[in-house]
N, C-alpha and C positions, 0 to 999 in steps of 0.2 A: 682558486675558490672565489676570489673577489669578482672575477669576470663572470663566473657562474651565477653568483648572487645578482650581479647587475643585469644579466640576461633574464633571470626569473622576474626581477622587479619590472623590467620593461614589458613583460607579458601580463603583468597584474594590473587590472583596471578597476581597482576597488572603489574609486570615486564615481564610477558609472554603473553601480549596481543598486537594485531596489533595497529598501529598508526591510530587514527581517522582521522588525517589530510591526511595521505597517502590513506586511504580508500576513502575519499571525492575526492581527486585528481584523483584516479583511475576511479571513477564513471564518472567524467567529461570527462576524456580522452576516456572512452568507449562511452559515449553519442555522442561526436563530431566525433568519428570514425564511428559510426553507422549512424549518421545523421549530416553531416558537416554543415547544415544550422544552427545548434544550436550554433556553436563556443563557446561551454561551457567553462567558465573560461579563455577565450582567447586562448585555446589550438587549435592546428591544428590536422587534422586526423593523427593518428600514425599507423605504421605497426603493424600487429598482433604479430610478434615476439617480438617487443619492449614491447607491452602491456602484453604479456605472462610473460616476465621477471619481470615486475613490480608486476604482480599478484602473482607470486611465492614468491617475497620478502614480500608481505602482509601475505602470509600463513606461512612464516618461523617461527615467534614466537609461533605459535600453531601447529607446525609440528607433535609433539608427540600426539596430540589429534585428528589428521585427520584419516579418515578411510583408506587412501592410501597416497602415497608419493605426495608432493606438485606438482611435475611435472605431475603426472597422473591426479590429480584433475584439474590442469590447462588445460590439453588436453581435458578432458571431457567438461569443461566449454566453451572453445573456439569452440569446435566442435558443440555446441548447439547454438552458437550466431546467426547463420543464421535463426534458427527457432524462436528465441526470436525476432529478427528483423521483421520477417513476422507477428508475433502476434502484435507487436507494431505498424506496419503500419496499420493493421486492426483496432487497437484501435484508432489511430489518425484519420483515415477516418471516423469512427463511431462518434467520438466527433465532427468533422467538419460537418458531416451530421445533427447532432442533435442540433447544436448551431447556431441559426440564425445570431449571432454576429460574427461568424468566417468567415474569408475571404478564408479559405482553409486549406489544410493539412499542408502546410509549416508554417502557423501562429500557428497552434496547436502545432507542434513539437518545434517551436522556443520559444513560449511565454507562453504556458498554464501550470500552476503549476500542474494541474491534470494529464496531460500527463507525466510530469517529475516524479511525484510520481509513476505512473504506470510503467514507464521505470525502475526506480530503484527497484521497487517491483519485476518485472519479472527477473531481473538479480539476485537479492537476493534469490528469490524463487528457481531458478535453483541450487544455491549453497546449499540451505537448503535441497533440494531433494537429494543432494549428501552428506548429513549429515556433512557439514562443520560447525563447531561451531563458535559462536561469530560474525564472519565477516558479515553474512547476516543481523543480527540485527543492527550492526553498520551502514550498508548501508541504511536500511530503516529509522533508526533514523536520519541519515544525511538528507534524503529527508524530513522527518517530520520537522526538524528544519528549513528548507528552505520554506516549503509549508504549514505547518499546517495540513498536511494529514498524518495520522498514519496507515500504513498498515503493519501488521505482515508478515514477509517473509514466514511463514508456511501456510498462507491462500491459498486456491485454487480458482483462478479467471479465468473464461473462456475468450475467445477472444472477441473482439469488446466490450470492457468495457469503459464506459463513466463516467468520473467524471466532473461535471460542478461546477465551482467556487472552491469547495473543502475544504475550510478552516473548520477545526473542525471535519473532518471525521475520524472515528476510525473503523478499521476492524480487528477483533481479529484473533488469531492464527488458530483456527479450523473452521473458516468460509468457507463455500463453496458457490461460486457465479457462476451462469451459464453464458450463452452467451447473448450478447446484453442487458446487464443490465445497467441502468442509475441511478446514485446516485448524489444527490445534497448536498450542504454544511450542516455541522452540523449533519450528520447522524452517528449513532453509531450501529454497528453490534457487540454486545458484549455478555458477559457471565453473568448469574445470579451468585450471590455470592457463591463461592464454596471453599472448602479447597484445600490446596496444593496437597493432595493425588489424586485430580481429574485432575492433570496436563496433564495426558496422555489420558484423555477422551475427547469426543467431547463436547465443552462447548459453542460454538458459533453457530449462526443460519445458515440455508441453504436457499439461494435465488436462485430460479429456473430461467430458461431462460425468457428474454423479460419482466423483472420486472422494474418498475420505483419507486424509493424511493425519496420522496421530502424532502425539508430542515427540519432539526430538528427532524426527526423521530428516534426513538430508538427501536431496535429489539434485544431481548435478549433470550439466552438459546439454548443449543445444540439440543434440540428436536423440536425447532421452525422451521417450514418450510413455506416459502412464495411461494405459487404455481405459476407456470408460467403465464405470461401475466397479473399479478396483478399490481395494483397501490396502493402504500402506501402514504397517504397524509402527509402533513407537521405536525410536532409536535405529531405524533401518538406514543403511548407507547404500544408495542406489545410483549407479552410473550407466545403466543399460535399460533399454525399453522393456516394458512388460505388457502382455496382451490384455484386452478387455476381460473383466470379471476375475482378475488376479487377486490373490491374497498374498501379500509379501510381509514376512515377519522376521524378527531377529531372535534367534534361539539363544537362550542363556539358562543357566542353572542357579537356582537359589537353594541354599542349604539352611535348614533350621535345626538347631540343636539346643539342648539345655545348657545353661551356663554353669550348672553345678551348684555349689554352696551359694545361696543368695546373699550371704554376707561378704563374699569375696568380690573384688572388683575385677 
């Protein structure tokens, strides 16, 4: 046991990781700079140069693990911010369109936890695509801690993505999600149990365009494909592909009867 602990400690490089607090602060500053209506964390919109400096500071502890110099990574990230903003605006508009309770895009951006989780995911995914280690996962876990929505930064998610309510959603690393997909609370897009050696393989499902997945549904497996324009009902457990335009639902029986004497418990 002592040797095992010693081996584990030798693999742990805790002194060379970014600050979780600093990552969270950077996310809020980016959010309010992209969408001032959020006033995230009480911050006011910052200039890109100032944010770039903070971002480089985040990368400094892992500079030796980066595929390029921190300044080069920062330039790539900030050059893509305008495209990320466009996708997020499309997400917000799609959420507002599909939620009768929404008063409009401003409310979605300011108040909806689903939109915040998507915002952080899109920022983290950009960094993941540039093979930045650790930071993307810290970002999405920060959003997870605030919203209850767990989206791995490696997942591929198309534009006009709608998360309604959101609590308890899990989207795995190799998930592919098309455009105009709507997901409700408690949905899991996960993997079947696999060994660590399968880490580089596709382990999570593919969800094609215009799919709706209702609350509590679980869809598992890298070979599982939900065809476009399908509806997956609440509490469905799905481990096989379904063709386009499918309706998949879980059958159950509810019984209603009188309780008898209302004074009896």
